N, CA, C and O atoms as a printed pandas DataFrame, in Angstrom:
     atom_number atom_name residue_name chain_id  residue_number  x_coord  y_coord  z_coord
0              1         N          UNK        A               1    1.006   -1.158   -0.168
1              2        CA          UNK        A               1   -0.375   -0.115    0.065
2              3         C          UNK        A               1    0.794    1.339   -0.275
3              4         O          UNK        A               1    2.024    1.307   -0.227
4              5         N          UNK        A               2    0.024    2.361   -0.564
5              6        CA          UNK        A               2    1.333    4.087   -0.197
6              7         C          UNK        A               2    1.351    4.051    1.141
7              8         O          UNK        A               2    2.260    4.789    1.521
8              9         N          UNK        A               3    0.775    3.539    2.069
9             10        CA          UNK        A               3    0.928    4.161    3.130
10            11         C          UNK        A               3    2.272    3.446    4.021
11            12         O          UNK        A               3    2.742    3.933    5.049
12            13         N          UNK        A               4    2.790    2.064    3.290
13            14        CA          UNK        A               4    3.261    1.295    3.754
14            15         C          UNK        A               4    4.355    1.364    2.878
15            16         O          UNK        A               4    5.192    0.550    3.268
16            17         N          UNK        A               5    4.783    2.029    1.754
17            18        CA          UNK        A               5    5.511    2.470    0.842
18            19         C          UNK        A               5    6.161    4.121    1.925
19            20         O          UNK        A               5    7.243    4.286    2.490
20            21         N          UNK        A               6    5.208    4.851    1.848
21            22        CA          UNK        A               6    5.902    6.292    2.271
22            23         C          UNK        A               6    6.374    5.773    3.338
23            24         O          UNK        A               6    7.566    6.061    3.450
24            25         N          UNK        A               7    5.750    4.748    4.694
25            26        CA          UNK        A               7    6.592    4.371    6.116
26            27         C          UNK        A               7    7.723    4.269    5.840
27            28         O          UNK        A               7    8.542    5.045    6.333
28            29         N          UNK        A               8    8.080    3.316    5.000
29            30        CA          UNK        A               8    9.608    2.303    4.998
30            31         C          UNK        A               8   10.191    3.874    4.603
31            32         O          UNK        A               8   10.949    4.406    5.415
32            33         N          UNK        A               9    9.891    4.473    3.570
33            34        CA          UNK        A               9   10.709    5.938    3.133
34            35         C          UNK        A               9   11.369    6.793    4.200
35            36         O          UNK        A               9   12.492    7.286    4.302
36            37         N          UNK        A              10    9.981    6.797    5.168
37            38        CA          UNK        A              10   10.517    7.446    5.929
38            39         C          UNK        A              10   11.388    7.331    7.193
39            40         O          UNK        A              10   12.063    8.224    7.705
40            41         N          UNK        A              11   11.211    5.802    7.673
41            42        CA          UNK        A              11   12.556    4.756    8.384
42            43         C          UNK        A              11   13.479    5.269    8.038
43            44         O          UNK        A              11   14.171    5.808    8.902
44            45         N          UNK        A              12   13.887    5.329    6.672
45            46        CA          UNK        A              12   15.005    5.768    6.235
46            47         C          UNK        A              12   15.010    6.948    6.011
47            48         O          UNK        A              12   15.611    7.451    5.062
48            49         N          UNK        A              13   14.549    7.379    6.588
49            50        CA          UNK        A              13   14.669    9.433    6.710
50            51         C          UNK        A              13   14.302   10.145    4.965
51            52         O          UNK        A              13   14.545   11.249    4.477
52            53         N          UNK        A              14   13.964    9.524    4.687
53            54        CA          UNK        A              14   13.483    9.884    3.073
54            55         C          UNK        A              14   12.202   10.492    2.740
55            56         O          UNK        A              14   11.156    9.843    2.716
56            57         N          UNK        A              15   12.277   11.653    2.500
57            58        CA          UNK        A              15   11.005   12.735    2.504
58            59         C          UNK        A              15   10.707   12.709    0.720
59            60         O          UNK        A              15   11.625   13.078   -0.013
60            61         N          UNK        A              16    9.711   12.368    0.265
61            62        CA          UNK        A              16    9.773   12.210   -1.306
62            63         C          UNK        A              16    9.268   13.981   -1.477
63            64         O          UNK        A              16   10.158   14.807   -1.274
64            65         N          UNK        A              17    8.425   14.289   -1.697
65            66        CA          UNK        A              17    7.581   16.239   -1.852
66            67         C          UNK        A              17    7.218   16.030   -2.930
67            68         O          UNK        A              17    6.661   16.955   -3.522
68            69         N          UNK        A              18    7.398   14.705   -3.616
69            70        CA          UNK        A              18    6.329   14.984   -4.752
70            71         C          UNK        A              18    4.999   14.000   -4.929
71            72         O          UNK        A              18    4.541   13.980   -6.072
72            73         N          UNK        A              19    4.544   13.449   -4.260
73            74        CA          UNK        A              19    3.582   12.145   -4.054
74            75         C          UNK        A              19    2.599   12.399   -5.143
75            76         O          UNK        A              19    1.806   13.143   -4.568
76            77         N          UNK        A              20    2.187   12.257   -6.271
77            78        CA          UNK        A              20    0.617   12.241   -7.017
78            79         C          UNK        A              20    0.424   11.203   -7.944
79            80         O          UNK        A              20    1.257   10.472   -8.478
80            81         N          UNK        A              21   -0.526   11.237   -8.032
81            82        CA          UNK        A              21   -1.208    9.867   -9.090
82            83         C          UNK        A              21    0.595    9.309  -10.285
83            84         O          UNK        A              21    1.470    8.447  -10.213
84            85         N          UNK        A              22    0.290   10.302  -11.073
85            86        CA          UNK        A              22    1.718   10.155  -11.930
86            87         C          UNK        A              22    3.059    9.701  -11.372
87            88         O          UNK        A              22    4.015    9.453  -12.106
88            89         N          UNK        A              23    3.096    9.600  -10.008
89            90        CA          UNK        A              23    4.542    9.160   -9.699
90            91         C          UNK        A              23    4.241    7.814   -8.698
91            92         O          UNK        A              23    5.026    7.345   -7.874
92            93         N          UNK        A              24    2.492    7.205   -9.106
93            94        CA          UNK        A              24    2.390    5.907   -8.280
94            95         C          UNK        A              24    2.036    4.908   -9.701
95            96         O          UNK        A              24    1.347    5.152  -10.691
96            97         N          UNK        A              25    2.868    3.643   -9.292
97            98        CA          UNK        A              25    2.878    2.917  -10.387
98            99         C          UNK        A              25    2.684    1.453   -9.508
99           100         O          UNK        A              25    2.909    1.204   -8.324
100          101         N          UNK        A              26    2.154    0.582  -10.650
101          102        CA          UNK        A              26    1.730   -0.540  -10.627
102          103         C          UNK        A              26    2.724   -1.422  -11.222
103          104         O          UNK        A              26    3.034   -1.196  -12.392
104          105         N          UNK        A              27    3.322   -2.472  -10.554
105          106        CA          UNK        A              27    3.884   -3.797  -11.599
106          107         C          UNK        A              27    3.178   -4.889  -12.257
107          108         O          UNK        A              27    1.952   -4.971  -12.326
108          109         N          UNK        A              28    3.906   -5.619  -12.675
109          110        CA          UNK        A              28    2.864   -6.554  -13.505
110          111         C          UNK        A              28    1.889   -7.173  -12.296
111          112         O          UNK        A              28    0.669   -7.307  -12.387
112          113         N          UNK        A              29    2.689   -7.507  -11.180
113          114        CA          UNK        A              29    1.509   -8.324  -10.114
114          115         C          UNK        A              29    0.650   -7.602   -9.169
115          116         O          UNK        A              29   -0.094   -8.189   -8.384
116          117         N          UNK        A              30    0.772   -6.144   -9.257
117          118        CA          UNK        A              30   -0.170   -5.229   -9.324
118          119         C          UNK        A              30    0.322   -4.384   -8.164
119          120         O          UNK        A              30   -0.312   -3.388   -7.817
120          121         N          UNK        A              31    1.530   -4.791   -7.508
121          122        CA          UNK        A              31    2.288   -4.206   -6.458
122          123         C          UNK        A              31    2.742   -2.558   -6.768
123          124         O          UNK        A              31    3.536   -2.245   -7.655
124          125         N          UNK        A              32    2.021   -1.528   -5.785
125          126        CA          UNK        A              32    2.552   -0.177   -5.807
126          127         C          UNK        A              32    3.904    0.395   -5.648
127          128         O          UNK        A              32    4.434    0.410   -4.537
128          129         N          UNK        A              33    4.518    0.887   -6.741
129          130        CA          UNK        A              33    6.060    1.367   -6.826
130          131         C          UNK        A              33    5.715    2.784   -6.624
131          132         O          UNK        A              33    4.642    3.175   -7.082
132          133         N          UNK        A              34    6.661    3.792   -5.853
133          134        CA          UNK        A              34    6.718    5.124   -5.789
134          135         C          UNK        A              34    7.480    5.914   -6.874
135          136         O          UNK        A              34    8.613    5.560   -6.549
136          137         N          UNK        A              35    7.652    6.652   -7.828
137          138        CA          UNK        A              35    8.773    6.747   -8.739
138          139         C          UNK        A              35    8.732    8.023   -8.495
139          140         O          UNK        A              35    7.833    8.496   -7.800
140          141         N          UNK        A              36    9.532    8.640   -8.936
141          142        CA          UNK        A              36   10.264   10.045   -9.416
142          143         C          UNK        A              36   10.628   10.487   -8.073
143          144         O          UNK        A              36    9.882   11.127   -7.332
144          145         N          UNK        A              37   11.614   10.174   -7.848
145          146        CA          UNK        A              37   12.312   10.688   -6.701
146          147         C          UNK        A              37   13.493   12.103   -6.628
147          148         O          UNK        A              37   14.551   12.226   -6.010
148          149         N          UNK        A              38   12.828   12.939   -7.457
149          150        CA          UNK        A              38   13.695   13.786   -8.038
150          151         C          UNK        A              38   13.906   14.987   -7.390
151          152         O          UNK        A              38   14.856   15.711   -7.689
152          153         N          UNK        A              39   12.592   15.440   -5.975
153          154        CA          UNK        A              39   12.388   16.114   -5.267
154          155         C          UNK        A              39   13.008   15.685   -3.556
155          156         O          UNK        A              39   13.240   16.388   -2.572
156          157         N          UNK        A              40   13.109   14.344   -3.789
157          158        CA          UNK        A              40   13.311   13.602   -2.370
158          159         C          UNK        A              40   14.923   13.810   -1.903
159          160         O          UNK        A              40   15.988   13.885   -2.516
160          161         N          UNK        A              41   14.512   13.864   -0.461
161          162        CA          UNK        A              41   15.726   14.067    0.320
162          163         C          UNK        A              41   15.940   12.993    1.242
163          164         O          UNK        A              41   14.963   12.454    1.761
164          165         N          UNK        A              42   17.087   12.626    1.501
165          166        CA          UNK        A              42   17.366   11.773    2.605
166          167         C          UNK        A              42   18.102   13.078    4.159
167          168         O          UNK        A              42   19.158   13.704    4.059
168          169         N          UNK        A              43   17.267   13.119    5.240
169          170        CA          UNK        A              43   17.238   13.688    6.048
170          171         C          UNK        A              43   16.698   13.703    7.380
171          172         O          UNK        A              43   15.470   13.610    7.367
172          173         N          UNK        A              44   17.053   13.764    8.179
173          174        CA          UNK        A              44   16.604   13.406   10.126
174          175         C          UNK        A              44   16.331   15.451   10.456
175          176         O          UNK        A              44   16.069   15.812   11.603
176          177         N          UNK        A              45   16.408   16.142    9.705
177          178        CA          UNK        A              45   16.273   17.345   10.223
178          179         C          UNK        A              45   14.939   17.758    8.937
179          180         O          UNK        A              45   14.590   17.189    7.903
180          181         N          UNK        A              46   14.433   19.136    9.708
181          182        CA          UNK        A              46   13.238   19.713    8.870
182          183         C          UNK        A              46   14.188   20.578    7.627
183          184         O          UNK        A              46   15.333   21.028    7.645
184          185         N          UNK        A              47   12.985   20.554    6.454
185          186        CA          UNK        A              47   13.648   21.060    5.512
186          187         C          UNK        A              47   13.033   22.212    5.159
187          188         O          UNK        A              47   11.911   22.264    5.664
188          189         N          UNK        A              48   13.448   23.666    4.146
189          190        CA          UNK        A              48   13.101   24.781    3.765
190          191         C          UNK        A              48   12.921   24.526    2.461
191          192         O          UNK        A              48   12.284   25.535    2.158
192          193         N          UNK        A              49   13.024   23.880    1.425
193          194        CA          UNK        A              49   12.845   23.929    0.194
194          195         C          UNK        A              49   11.102   23.963   -0.311
195          196         O          UNK        A              49   10.199   23.246    0.118
196          197         N          UNK        A              50   11.045   24.748   -1.064
197          198        CA          UNK        A              50    9.812   24.289   -2.082
198          199         C          UNK        A              50    9.646   24.010   -2.870
199          200         O          UNK        A              50    9.816   24.876   -3.727
200          201         N          UNK        A              51    9.180   22.633   -3.385
201          202        CA          UNK        A              51    9.252   21.656   -4.144
202          203         C          UNK        A              51    8.224   20.783   -4.289
203          204         O          UNK        A              51    7.722   20.261   -3.293
204          205         N          UNK        A              52    7.729   20.482   -5.694
205          206        CA          UNK        A              52    6.791   19.741   -5.986
206          207         C          UNK        A              52    5.876   20.343   -6.821
207          208         O          UNK        A              52    6.175   21.291   -7.547
208          209         N          UNK        A              53    4.435   19.694   -6.745
209          210        CA          UNK        A              53    3.685   19.508   -7.646
210          211         C          UNK        A              53    2.575   20.715   -6.758
211          212         O          UNK        A              53    2.333   20.480   -5.573
212          213         N          UNK        A              54    2.058   21.767   -7.322
213          214        CA          UNK        A              54    1.344   22.534   -6.225
214          215         C          UNK        A              54    0.163   21.854   -5.661
215          216         O          UNK        A              54    0.054   21.568   -4.469
216          217         N          UNK        A              55   -0.902   21.557   -6.761
217          218        CA          UNK        A              55   -1.625   21.005   -6.252
218          219         C          UNK        A              55   -1.780   19.859   -5.545
219          220         O          UNK        A              55   -2.863   19.292   -5.401
220          221         N          UNK        A              56   -0.501   19.408   -4.992
221          222        CA          UNK        A              56   -0.168   18.537   -3.695
222          223         C          UNK        A              56    0.770   18.665   -3.028
223          224         O          UNK        A              56    1.562   17.779   -2.706
224          225         N          UNK        A              57    0.800   20.072   -2.669
225          226        CA          UNK        A              57    1.690   20.950   -1.397
226          227         C          UNK        A              57    0.871   20.792   -0.059
227          228         O          UNK        A              57   -0.329   20.994    0.128
228          229         N          UNK        A              58    1.801   20.396    0.777
229          230        CA          UNK        A              58    1.167   21.008    2.183
230          231         C          UNK        A              58    1.427   22.294    2.469
231          232         O          UNK        A              58    2.320   23.066    2.120
232          233         N          UNK        A              59    0.350   22.401    3.267
233          234        CA          UNK        A              59    0.160   24.251    3.700
234          235         C          UNK        A              59    1.610   24.366    3.908
235          236         O          UNK        A              59    2.146   25.009    3.006
236          237         N          UNK        A              60    2.842   23.714    5.308
237          238        CA          UNK        A              60    4.251   24.520    5.669
238          239         C          UNK        A              60    4.360   24.310    4.571
239          240         O          UNK        A              60    5.389   23.836    5.053
240          241         N          UNK        A              61    4.389   24.080    3.034
241          242        CA          UNK        A              61    5.483   23.988    2.230
242          243         C          UNK        A              61    5.082   25.468    1.287
243          244         O          UNK        A              61    5.812   26.334    0.806
244          245         N          UNK        A              62    3.632   25.294    1.289
245          246        CA          UNK        A              62    3.161   26.627    0.632
246          247         C          UNK        A              62    3.387   27.695    1.013
247          248         O          UNK        A              62    3.359   28.716    0.326
248          249         N          UNK        A              63    3.752   27.577    2.650
249          250        CA          UNK        A              63    3.863   29.251    3.739
250          251         C          UNK        A              63    5.430   29.315    3.732
251          252         O          UNK        A              63    5.885   30.235    4.413
252          253         N          UNK        A              64    6.389   28.476    3.064
253          254        CA          UNK        A              64    7.500   28.430    3.250
254          255         C          UNK        A              64    7.878   28.497    4.520
255          256         O          UNK        A              64    8.345   29.497    5.066
256          257         N          UNK        A              65    7.608   27.015    5.214
257          258        CA          UNK        A              65    7.491   26.787    6.503
258          259         C          UNK        A              65    8.710   25.751    6.847
259          260         O          UNK        A              65    8.916   25.159    5.788
260          261         N          UNK        A              66    9.336   25.411    7.538
261          262        CA          UNK        A              66   10.252   24.223    7.827
262          263         C          UNK        A              66    9.358   23.261    7.177
263          264         O          UNK        A              66    8.239   23.705    6.919
264          265         N          UNK        A              67    9.654   21.747    6.776
265          266        CA          UNK        A              67    8.760   20.834    7.203
266          267         C          UNK        A              67    9.577   19.529    7.199
267          268         O          UNK        A              67   10.803   19.416    7.190
268          269         N          UNK        A              68    8.619   18.551    7.208
269          270        CA          UNK        A              68    9.508   17.297    7.699
270          271         C          UNK        A              68    8.726   15.920    6.527
271          272         O          UNK        A              68    8.154   16.129    5.457
272          273         N          UNK        A              69    8.945   14.711    7.136
273          274        CA          UNK        A              69    8.097   13.894    6.382
274          275         C          UNK        A              69    6.735   14.028    6.375
275          276         O          UNK        A              69    6.136   13.283    5.600
276          277         N          UNK        A              70    5.999   14.900    7.140
277          278        CA          UNK        A              70    4.431   15.226    7.594
278          279         C          UNK        A              70    4.242   15.486    6.125
279          280         O          UNK        A              70    3.116   15.189    5.726
280          281         N          UNK        A              71    5.063   15.967    5.225
281          282        CA          UNK        A              71    4.020   16.669    4.165
282          283         C          UNK        A              71    3.802   15.331    2.771
283          284         O          UNK        A              71    3.093   15.337    1.765
284          285         N          UNK        A              72    4.642   14.440    3.250
285          286        CA          UNK        A              72    4.183   13.241    2.580
286          287         C          UNK        A              72    2.693   12.548    2.801
287          288         O          UNK        A              72    1.940   11.932    2.048
288          289         N          UNK        A              73    2.625   12.970    4.293
289          290        CA          UNK        A              73    1.209   12.398    4.863
290          291         C          UNK        A              73    0.220   13.175    3.859
291          292         O          UNK        A              73   -0.543   12.688    3.024
292          293         N          UNK        A              74    0.458   14.556    4.190
293          294        CA          UNK        A              74   -1.061   15.465    3.794
294          295         C          UNK        A              74   -1.013   14.551    2.344
295          296         O          UNK        A              74   -1.826   13.633    2.232
296          297         N          UNK        A              75   -0.277   14.757    1.506
297          298        CA          UNK        A              75   -0.725   14.195    0.493
298          299         C          UNK        A              75   -1.628   12.992    0.297
299          300         O          UNK        A              75   -2.357   12.812   -0.679
300          301         N          UNK        A              76   -1.481   12.149    1.399
301          302        CA          UNK        A              76   -2.546   11.300    1.068
302          303         C          UNK        A              76   -4.088   11.230    1.022
303          304         O          UNK        A              76   -4.934   10.456    0.574
304          305         N          UNK        A              77   -4.052   12.587    1.800
305          306        CA          UNK        A              77   -5.186   13.236    2.350
306          307         C          UNK        A              77   -5.525   13.597    1.208
307          308         O          UNK        A              77   -6.639   13.186    0.883
308          309         N          UNK        A              78   -4.955   14.260    0.402
309          310        CA          UNK        A              78   -5.010   15.519   -1.298
310          311         C          UNK        A              78   -5.563   14.268   -1.896
311          312         O          UNK        A              78   -6.693   14.321   -2.381
312          313         N          UNK        A              79   -4.527   12.536   -1.928
313          314        CA          UNK        A              79   -4.980   11.570   -2.988
314          315         C          UNK        A              79   -6.254   10.968   -2.803
315          316         O          UNK        A              79   -7.020   10.511   -3.651
316          317         N          UNK        A              80   -6.388   11.049   -1.328
317          318        CA          UNK        A              80   -7.756   10.651   -0.872
318          319         C          UNK        A              80   -8.975   11.362   -2.147
319          320         O          UNK        A              80   -9.639   10.946   -3.097
320          321         N          UNK        A              81   -8.779   12.375   -1.581
321          322        CA          UNK        A              81   -9.780   13.655   -2.170
322          323         C          UNK        A              81  -10.354   13.612   -3.607
323          324         O          UNK        A              81  -11.486   13.830   -4.040
324          325         N          UNK        A              82   -9.020   13.205   -4.286
325          326        CA          UNK        A              82   -8.674   13.036   -5.445
326          327         C          UNK        A              82   -9.339   11.859   -6.477
327          328         O          UNK        A              82   -9.620   11.842   -7.676
328          329         N          UNK        A              83   -9.429   10.964   -5.450
329          330        CA          UNK        A              83   -9.479    9.491   -6.273
330          331         C          UNK        A              83  -11.244    9.494   -6.059
331          332         O          UNK        A              83  -12.006    8.937   -6.848
332          333         N          UNK        A              84  -11.746   10.347   -4.651
333          334        CA          UNK        A              84  -12.771   10.327   -4.882
334          335         C          UNK        A              84  -13.885   11.131   -5.780
335          336         O          UNK        A              84  -14.978   10.824   -6.257
336          337         N          UNK        A              85  -13.174   12.159   -5.776
337          338        CA          UNK        A              85  -14.033   13.710   -6.924
338          339         C          UNK        A              85  -13.210   13.774   -7.684
339          340         O          UNK        A              85  -13.705   14.700   -8.327
340          341         N          UNK        A              86  -11.949   13.474   -8.397
341          342        CA          UNK        A              86  -11.676   13.415   -9.968
342          343         C          UNK        A              86  -10.862   14.704   -9.731
343          344         O          UNK        A              86  -10.077   15.007  -10.629
344          345         N          UNK        A              87  -10.924   15.355   -8.853
345          346        CA          UNK        A              87   -9.612   16.896   -8.884
346          347         C          UNK        A              87   -8.859   16.802   -7.685
347          348         O          UNK        A              87   -9.178   16.083   -6.739
348          349         N          UNK        A              88   -8.013   17.418   -7.722
349          350        CA          UNK        A              88   -7.377   18.015   -6.347
350          351         C          UNK        A              88   -8.790   18.949   -5.674
351          352         O          UNK        A              88   -9.744   19.473   -6.249
352          353         N          UNK        A              89   -8.354   18.857   -3.990
353          354        CA          UNK        A              89   -9.253   19.459   -3.747
354          355         C          UNK        A              89   -8.969   21.170   -3.842
355          356         O          UNK        A              89   -9.976   21.877   -3.880
356          357         N          UNK        A              90   -7.752   21.771   -3.876
357          358        CA          UNK        A              90   -6.932   22.962   -4.073
358          359         C          UNK        A              90   -7.101   23.558   -5.642
359          360         O          UNK        A              90   -7.372   24.725   -5.924
360          361         N          UNK        A              91   -6.918   22.671   -6.403
361          362        CA          UNK        A              91   -7.302   23.186   -7.919
362          363         C          UNK        A              91   -8.256   24.317   -8.704
363          364         O          UNK        A              91   -9.471   24.501   -8.643
364          365         N          UNK        A              92   -7.225   24.988   -9.455
365          366        CA          UNK        A              92   -8.087   26.308   -9.737
366          367         C          UNK        A              92   -7.425   26.504  -11.415
367          368         O          UNK        A              92   -6.436   26.048  -11.988
368          369         N          UNK        A              93   -8.604   27.472  -11.834
369          370        CA          UNK        A              93   -8.065   27.508  -13.371
370          371         C          UNK        A              93   -6.599   27.959  -13.134
371          372         O          UNK        A              93   -6.238   26.992  -13.805
372          373         N          UNK        A              94   -5.737   28.391  -12.881
373          374        CA          UNK        A              94   -4.216   28.955  -12.911
374          375         C          UNK        A              94   -3.388   28.776  -11.203
375          376         O          UNK        A              94   -3.781   28.770  -10.037
376          377         N          UNK        A              95   -2.158   28.656  -11.868
377          378        CA          UNK        A              95   -1.546   28.013  -10.863
378          379         C          UNK        A              95   -1.610   29.403   -9.522
379          380         O          UNK        A              95   -1.594   29.114   -8.326
380          381         N          UNK        A              96   -1.679   30.824  -10.015
381          382        CA          UNK        A              96   -1.748   31.587   -8.815
382          383         C          UNK        A              96   -3.304   31.143   -7.941
383          384         O          UNK        A              96   -3.240   30.761   -6.773
384          385         N          UNK        A              97   -4.353   31.229   -8.510
385          386        CA          UNK        A              97   -5.620   30.868   -8.351
386          387         C          UNK        A              97   -5.236   29.412   -7.302
387          388         O          UNK        A              97   -5.577   29.644   -6.143
388          389         N          UNK        A              98   -4.783   28.384   -7.433
389          390        CA          UNK        A              98   -4.455   27.302   -6.852
390          391         C          UNK        A              98   -3.960   27.398   -5.557
391          392         O          UNK        A              98   -4.443   26.892   -4.544
392          393         N          UNK        A              99   -2.572   28.353   -5.703
393          394        CA          UNK        A              99   -1.869   29.093   -4.421
394          395         C          UNK        A              99   -2.888   30.036   -3.592
395          396         O          UNK        A              99   -2.829   29.982   -2.364
396          397         N          UNK        A             100   -3.538   30.636   -4.025
397          398        CA          UNK        A             100   -4.454   31.495   -3.132
398          399         C          UNK        A             100   -5.424   30.728   -2.667
399          400         O          UNK        A             100   -5.766   31.222   -1.592
400          401         N          UNK        A             101   -6.171   29.607   -2.943
401          402        CA          UNK        A             101   -7.070   28.388   -2.221
402          403         C          UNK        A             101   -6.577   28.333   -0.992
403          404         O          UNK        A             101   -7.366   28.585   -0.081
404          405         N          UNK        A             102   -5.631   28.106   -0.761
405          406        CA          UNK        A             102   -4.606   27.128    0.409
406          407         C          UNK        A             102   -4.481   28.280    1.217
407          408         O          UNK        A             102   -3.830   28.235    2.261
């Protein structure tokens, strides 16, 4: 499951920071794989870089606050919403409008 995969990453002190549907893959046996670790970081301390995809960013990243692995956990809620309603909860016509919705 995604929660197990993220728990494994977090046990290894890896923060993915760009969890979104496009980065979730299934192998030939239906097992979930997390892809695209381009924004990930291995760190035991909080980070400050705002990175990832706007529709899935945690509030602390949008507000340029320090963040840790909890930003990946926030994304689980965003994904649940999107899987139920078909769109991310803060999606808008433009990136500026999406940013304002946060």
